[in-house]
Steps between C-alpha positions, in 0.01 A plus 500: 500500500431713805163662573641850419677405176315454165603443144556793259204386303280518808631840599467637147146362472397633837633855428338491151165395649527771764577759235219372279249526788614852571467587134146340483380699806664819376332451152155443659539797725616724217215383274249569773638848560491561123149369497387740782660787307332391181172473687538853621592632156199319346268644760633855447471454123141378537410803717680738266320359193167521681555858610613601149197325361265697719681823423471441130128408505365708784216723384320776707144578395364856494310404810840423670439127508816295423482189287746266344459454126589158390644479146436205283745214552591604852659227719328315779740670750353839392144376539590400856621852583194641316266294711679637817483853369128485405390347828673697773219415735654163548814661631540483878431840632785474754735403233376788279569736793847356564577549127380859507715573812808347333428724190463812713820417694677451164370836382641666808832329475579461139329436170390150418713490192814509704414176681218340304486158674384470858415242760218543749437294811130455544427276795639156422499582128788639305398743226735566212430762241611782276403868483514661157487882460341620179398834355571844648305784652132435521545184305756354743399160617660234722415142395563233755490128409553248770440137602523280803843333496342168616229513234545254208679631198472261214816599318728533801365211696534269203868587484562484876280206598710184540816678368722341773349149440547532122854629543584214734364248253728637233809589709520188728528252213753739341702523819475117539636464143781747570581310825520166318701646207744665753538176696563305186762757396665492848500115491646498154778739591572317826506156338873518402581580865299196618681279250835630627380429862398144398851439349676645803316254727670218311852634556691321776850381588495247209335719237722809507534475123147631451459861412187728535352605170537868421260517210178709526589626846410859600787746519469522874548120548780449240786624712400278792470188278834582336668541844356166611629334178850642558486379859404143381790508261741585784350227718516254217863571447579474871299172524691353207830613654404335827402177323823498309698542821313221679546275193876562486541479875323169522692351204832620650409344832415161350862420394660546847198314647560202273869507593415518868249216459759282336743563770256416777434173326866412521506563881484223755151409622434678828231697661671831409542397134131395485392835636730679259354303208150585614600872510643478153186339364282758667713783356485340154121476534468868594718596197278288279185660642636849448573406142151361462345821637704706255411281205131500597491882482656481144268236365340594166131536473429217270197271426654182643274231651575241763349159568430534873484125556839461338642776725370312809639170375845660438510653854391178660752292321785737583424551873367148586848361574580790730166461684562124527835567667310688763239233545239715318282431204373715207158406368397643166128534411489590131196645318259278312564681183804685362517862628692756310580829668671827393870500576837335437496133644862528610427822698183363649693195604727720701204640696347166563832353608555779745157434654565125532850559640341732759250228591777237532695727730205560740331152496583253769644161399259225409238735349385573146519814296201539265550653161160549353414635147141581406324526170446871582873566477541511874811347653526429867782388722380377844728409787448371854753723668449756782316735276531881469374753746230726362711815568776356275287441189582855364875456552595159382535616135734783597866460388740373759220430761476141591372499851814310613611643836853372435521670152631187329259515207518798261132519448501539121306187395152637559613842353582317179158332511325839533710656215430221262126519581497870441689451171233271364203680647436216744414521872661330796342474838564311829245369742491259787459137400199313645711251686768746605784636296479743208333495162674700223279553192597639158214596269628518149317648184395219268631526144249562221612177314464135582776232490346342190522840315877521539751379244760241615764765552271711728398188693868427570554866598216481758686237702789607742841419348597287797203265449549494128866397555398232746241367268751478213748324726238245610399437137862443408541263788197299403618486142844380615333218704 
């Protein structure tokens, strides 16, 4: 995955988080604006009630002295305003003058009732108040109630104080819960797509019969998956057509090759005849390898198990005479305990035989080819040949690449090994041998059962057919003696 490409889940989660943060900030800002408006409304309501209270309870004595009568059961807020009213000496004279100037200016401009609330800047203080016009004629009065905006107001300050902190304590856990819920919903909705992606990763040249599931997919993804499934169906049909063509072509070539081989055997022994026979054998081998490749691709996915030691023994017994004719030796090192691996023993035998044949071809005369089988289901073929250059390690398993400058060899043997390893979820690697030459290693997956757990039929099936036939023949020979 590149640095600029992320999964759909990541993108959805990132956008959802971004939208949630914007929503959280917008909510807090909106609440604080609403709080400021509520604070202003509460202050105006407080001033209005105070002015109305004074207007309702203001009394003027015959001597002209004003006093505020406090009825029984009056609120503490009224007492506060009464205290201010009854002790005007405590009022700052400059503030009293500023209020008088504001009232006179209001009288010259418009009546206080038209714009009852006012704000007065007094030094560094901000005075807010209300002017209430009562009476008429000689009884007309202007009542002004005011307060310092920075002075404590028990009711308003109790609402405002810590509002943002309290809101954050409520909203942040709520937003976190919404985020987690949204993430879980996104993950749940994206899970079918992830499952489809995981299945798509398993589809390869040998698993074209697999189809992507269409259940529970969103409507936007369903056409894509359906198109991919239809493409897989077309590829599967084309692959089957190609396999059938190769199968028929190889079988049709075998008959004329057998006739050609029989005719070369009837020719006189000469150098040309020997070369012709070698060419016919090589052509027959190539046809057989093509058939093997075709059959490997069509192998069923069963639960067969193979005895790896028996496979090694079968290959050694089959190729030992050929190696001896070239003054070479095959040494088998079996495991200490039976090792069962996943796979058909006859197919695994083909892979191991190709590795040993490759070692025979490249090993000088007089040397030994080691066939080692470990208890960890690792099989190694080590030769003492010229080895393989590092830059060729990635190419030796490619079809029709043999590294032969003369192009005599078809280069299919190691390709067959790689295909068989892939079929049975094994791995095949090549490294330089310590004493020179090459070391080919196949790491198989061990079967979940032991040899003692198998019934007699399964034990027989775990041995390559060539070795089983040889053992039966030897048993018959011993019985005849």
